[in-house]
C-alpha positions in Angstrom: 85.9 152.6 67.7 84.4 155.3 65.5 85.3 153.4 62.4 84.2 150.1 63.7 80.9 151.4 64.9 80.3 153.3 61.6 81.1 150.2 59.5 78.4 148.2 61.4 75.7 150.9 60.7 76.1 151.3 56.9 72.7 150.4 55.3 73.4 148.0 52.5 71.0 145.6 50.8 73.6 143.1 49.8 73.7 140.6 52.6 77.2 139.3 51.9 78.7 142.7 51.9 76.7 143.7 55.0 77.9 140.6 56.8 81.5 141.5 55.9 81.2 145.1 57.1 79.6 144.0 60.4 82.4 141.5 61.0 85.1 144.1 60.1 83.4 146.6 62.5 83.3 144.0 65.3 87.0 143.2 64.7 87.9 146.9 64.9 85.8 147.3 68.1 87.4 144.2 69.5 90.8 145.7 68.9 89.8 148.9 70.7 88.3 146.9 73.6 91.5 146.7 75.8 92.0 150.4 75.5 88.4 151.1 76.6 88.4 148.6 79.4 91.7 150.0 80.8 90.3 153.6 80.7 88.9 153.5 84.3 92.1 152.5 86.1 94.1 154.9 83.9 91.8 157.8 84.7 91.7 157.0 88.4 95.5 157.0 88.6 95.7 160.3 86.6 92.9 162.2 88.4 92.5 160.8 91.9 94.8 160.5 94.9 96.0 157.2 96.1 93.3 156.8 98.7 90.5 157.5 96.2 91.7 155.4 93.3 90.0 152.1 94.3 86.7 153.8 94.7 86.9 155.7 91.4 88.0 152.6 89.5 85.1 150.6 91.1 82.5 153.2 90.3 83.7 153.5 86.7 83.8 149.8 86.2 80.4 149.1 87.7 78.7 151.8 85.5 79.4 149.7 82.5 77.7 146.7 84.0 74.8 148.9 85.2 74.2 149.9 81.6 74.0 146.3 80.6 71.6 145.5 83.4 69.3 148.4 82.4 69.1 146.9 78.9 67.5 143.8 80.4 64.9 145.9 82.1 63.7 147.7 78.9 62.2 144.7 77.2 59.9 143.5 80.0 58.8 147.1 80.9 57.8 147.9 77.3 56.5 144.6 76.0 53.7 142.9 78.0 53.8 139.2 78.7 51.5 137.2 76.4 50.0 135.3 79.3 48.9 138.4 81.3 51.5 138.0 84.1 52.9 141.5 83.6 51.3 143.7 86.3 52.9 146.9 85.0 51.3 146.8 81.5 47.9 145.2 82.0 46.2 147.3 79.4 46.1 145.1 76.4 47.7 141.7 75.7 46.5 140.9 72.1 49.0 139.5 69.6 48.9 142.7 67.5 49.6 144.9 70.5 52.5 142.8 71.6 53.9 142.8 68.1 53.6 146.6 68.0 55.4 146.9 71.3 58.2 144.5 70.1 58.6 146.6 67.0 58.8 149.7 69.1 61.7 148.2 71.2 63.5 147.0 68.1 63.1 150.4 66.5 64.4 152.2 69.6 67.4 149.8 69.8 68.1 150.3 66.1 68.0 154.0 66.4 70.4 153.8 69.3 72.9 151.7 67.4 72.6 153.6 64.2 72.9 157.1 65.6 73.6 157.4 69.2 76.5 154.9 69.5 78.5 156.2 66.5 77.7 159.7 67.5 79.0 159.2 71.0 82.1 157.6 69.7 82.6 160.5 67.2 82.0 163.1 69.9 84.6 161.4 72.2 87.1 161.4 69.4 86.5 165.1 68.7 86.8 165.9 72.4 90.1 164.0 72.6 91.5 165.8 69.5 90.4 169.2 70.7 91.6 168.9 74.3 94.7 166.8 73.7 97.2 169.7 74.1 95.7 170.8 77.5 95.6 167.2 78.6 99.2 166.6 77.7 100.3 169.7 79.7 98.2 168.6 82.7 99.6 165.1 82.4 103.2 166.4 82.3 102.5 168.6 85.3 101.3 165.5 87.2 104.3 163.4 86.2 106.8 166.2 87.0 105.2 166.8 90.4 105.5 163.1 91.5 
């Protein structure tokens, strides 16, 4: 995922090369998808007892959908409606103001995808590499005790 996310974020002016890098990054992220989607059940079987596993898996699975739902809330909260129907942001509804707010949302999302997403993937990779030995010992203890 680190490599796939990094490939999508490389700033290149050549559109054909940029398109190829984005597709390659998406393919790599798609190949990592089954591993990421199976992380919640795997972690719940590793860390929780049999009567807590269903709850732990449900919470971990629903947090992913909660993040996607929050993304749909950001746009309407930041950018006012052009016809004045937005009660939360009734300050100004001119075209220039709305355009500025849309650019703010796009800049925030671009910053997220360019820095935070690859950074979180890289941090996860580093944590996995640093704590792998202790995890392997703990996992062996769990397997041996069963």
